[in-house]
C-alpha positions as a Markdown table, in Angstrom:
| # | Residue | x | y | z |
|---|---|---|---|---|
| 1 | Met | 12.3 | -99.0 | -114.2 |
| 2 | Ile | 10.6 | -97.6 | -111.0 |
| 3 | Ser | 8.9 | -94.3 | -111.2 |
| 4 | Pro | 9.0 | -91.9 | -108.1 |
| 5 | Thr | 5.0 | -92.8 | -106.8 |
| 6 | Asp | 6.0 | -96.2 | -106.8 |
| 7 | Pro | 3.8 | -97.3 | -104.3 |
| 8 | Ala | 5.9 | -99.8 | -102.8 |
| 9 | Leu | 8.6 | -97.0 | -102.4 |
| 10 | Asp | 6.3 | -95.2 | -100.5 |
| 11 | Ala | 5.4 | -97.9 | -98.3 |
| 12 | Leu | 8.8 | -98.3 | -97.9 |
| 13 | Leu | 9.6 | -94.4 | -96.3 |
| 14 | Arg | 6.8 | -95.1 | -93.7 |
| 15 | Thr | 8.0 | -98.1 | -92.7 |
| 16 | Ser | 12.0 | -97.3 | -92.2 |
| 17 | Ser | 10.7 | -94.4 | -90.9 |
| 18 | Thr | 8.5 | -96.6 | -88.0 |
| 19 | Leu | 11.7 | -98.0 | -87.5 |
| 20 | Leu | 13.9 | -95.6 | -86.9 |
| 21 | Ala | 11.7 | -94.2 | -84.3 |
| 22 | Ala | 11.3 | -97.7 | -82.5 |
| 23 | Ala | 15.0 | -97.9 | -82.3 |
| 24 | Asp | 14.7 | -94.8 | -80.6 |
| 25 | Asp | 12.2 | -95.8 | -78.5 |
| 26 | Leu | 14.0 | -99.0 | -77.8 |
| 27 | Ala | 17.6 | -97.7 | -76.9 |
| 28 | Ser | 15.7 | -94.5 | -74.7 |
| 29 | Thr | 14.5 | -98.0 | -72.6 |
| 30 | Leu | 18.0 | -98.9 | -72.0 |
| 31 | Tyr | 19.0 | -95.6 | -70.2 |
| 32 | Pro | 18.6 | -95.8 | -66.5 |
| 33 | Pro | 16.2 | -96.6 | -64.5 |
| 34 | Gln | 15.3 | -99.7 | -66.8 |
| 35 | Glu | 11.9 | -101.1 | -66.6 |
| 36 | Thr | 11.7 | -104.6 | -67.9 |
| 37 | Ser | 8.2 | -104.2 | -69.4 |
| 38 | Ser | 9.4 | -100.9 | -71.0 |
| 39 | Ile | 12.3 | -102.8 | -73.1 |
| 40 | Arg | 10.2 | -105.7 | -73.9 |
| 41 | Thr | 7.1 | -103.8 | -75.4 |
| 42 | Gln | 9.7 | -101.9 | -77.5 |
| 43 | Leu | 11.8 | -104.6 | -78.6 |
| 44 | His | 8.4 | -106.4 | -79.8 |
| 45 | Ser | 7.8 | -103.3 | -81.6 |
| 46 | Phe | 11.1 | -102.5 | -83.5 |
| 47 | Val | 11.1 | -106.6 | -84.4 |
| 48 | Gln | 7.5 | -106.2 | -86.1 |
| 49 | Ala | 9.3 | -102.9 | -87.5 |
| 50 | Ala | 11.9 | -104.2 | -89.0 |
| 51 | Glu | 9.6 | -107.2 | -90.2 |
| 52 | Ala | 7.8 | -104.2 | -91.9 |
| 53 | Val | 11.1 | -102.7 | -93.9 |
| 54 | Gln | 12.1 | -106.5 | -94.7 |
| 55 | Ile | 8.6 | -107.0 | -96.4 |
| 56 | Gly | 8.7 | -103.9 | -97.8 |
| 57 | Val | 12.5 | -104.1 | -99.4 |
| 58 | Arg | 11.8 | -107.7 | -100.6 |
| 59 | Asp | 8.6 | -106.2 | -102.5 |
| 60 | Leu | 10.7 | -103.2 | -104.1 |
| 61 | Leu | 13.7 | -105.7 | -104.5 |
| 62 | Ser | 11.6 | -108.5 | -106.2 |
| 63 | Gln | 10.2 | -105.8 | -108.7 |
| 64 | Pro | 13.6 | -105.5 | -110.9 |
| 65 | Arg | 14.0 | -109.5 | -110.7 |
| 66 | Val | 12.8 | -110.0 | -114.3 |
| 67 | Leu | 15.7 | -107.2 | -115.5 |
| 68 | Leu | 18.3 | -109.1 | -113.1 |
| 69 | Thr | 17.6 | -111.9 | -114.9 |
| 70 | Lys | 18.0 | -111.4 | -118.0 |
| 71 | Leu | 21.6 | -110.1 | -117.2 |
| 72 | Glu | 22.9 | -113.0 | -115.5 |
| 73 | Asp | 22.1 | -114.6 | -119.4 |
| 74 | Leu | 24.4 | -112.7 | -120.8 |
| 75 | Ser | 27.2 | -113.6 | -118.7 |
| 76 | Leu | 29.7 | -115.0 | -120.8 |
| 77 | Thr | 31.9 | -117.2 | -118.7 |
| 78 | Glu | 29.5 | -118.5 | -116.0 |
| 79 | Asn | 25.8 | -119.6 | -116.5 |
| 80 | Ala | 22.9 | -118.3 | -115.3 |
| 81 | Ser | 22.7 | -120.3 | -112.0 |
| 82 | Glu | 25.8 | -120.2 | -111.4 |
| 83 | Ile | 26.0 | -116.7 | -111.3 |
| 84 | Lys | 22.9 | -117.0 | -109.2 |
| 85 | Glu | 23.9 | -118.9 | -106.6 |
| 86 | Arg | 27.0 | -117.4 | -105.9 |
| 87 | Glu | 25.8 | -113.8 | -105.7 |
| 88 | Asp | 22.1 | -114.0 | -104.3 |
| 89 | Pro | 21.6 | -110.4 | -102.6 |
| 90 | Met | 18.6 | -111.4 | -101.6 |
| 91 | Lys | 20.2 | -114.5 | -99.3 |
| 92 | Trp | 23.0 | -111.7 | -97.9 |
| 93 | Phe | 19.3 | -109.4 | -97.4 |
| 94 | Asp | 17.7 | -112.0 | -95.5 |
| 95 | Thr | 20.9 | -113.0 | -93.5 |
| 96 | Cys | 21.0 | -109.6 | -92.1 |
| 97 | Phe | 17.6 | -109.7 | -90.7 |
| 98 | Asp | 17.6 | -113.1 | -89.5 |
| 99 | Gln | 20.8 | -111.7 | -87.1 |
| 100 | Val | 18.4 | -108.8 | -85.8 |
| 101 | Tyr | 15.6 | -111.4 | -84.8 |
| 102 | Glu | 17.8 | -114.3 | -83.2 |
| 103 | Ile | 19.4 | -111.0 | -81.3 |
| 104 | Ser | 16.3 | -109.8 | -80.4 |
| 105 | Lys | 15.1 | -113.4 | -79.5 |
| 106 | Thr | 18.5 | -113.6 | -77.1 |
| 107 | Leu | 17.7 | -110.2 | -75.5 |
| 108 | Met | 13.7 | -111.0 | -75.0 |
| 109 | Leu | 14.8 | -114.5 | -73.5 |
| 110 | Thr | 17.2 | -112.6 | -70.9 |
| 111 | Leu | 14.6 | -110.4 | -70.2 |
| 112 | Gly | 12.3 | -112.9 | -69.3 |
| 113 | Gln | 15.1 | -114.8 | -67.1 |
| 114 | Glu | 15.6 | -111.6 | -65.1 |
| 115 | Asn | 12.2 | -111.7 | -63.9 |
| 116 | Gly | 12.3 | -115.4 | -63.2 |
| 117 | Cys | 9.8 | -116.4 | -66.0 |
| 118 | Ala | 11.9 | -117.5 | -68.7 |
């Protein structure tokens, strides 16, 4: 069990607050008048904050993996490898962040093309 003073939880609290602020700052650059350089700067900060949250959540989720593995071994109908293949929460988690990164990359490329500097 994770204690309320777990360092991984404390770090996640800090990084999630940073992500929230970065998302707010990015959104505010999208209001007119829009400045491409400001959008790029805030987008970069947002991606860095998202990466920090992803690392923090991965660290947090990796802690109880031993327990999850033991529970998977208790299945009466499937073996542990079949369950792990079918329901890997880390794969879903990484896919969500991959989508954020892909959209951010596309936006950054679009911003570069607007200035003629793709």
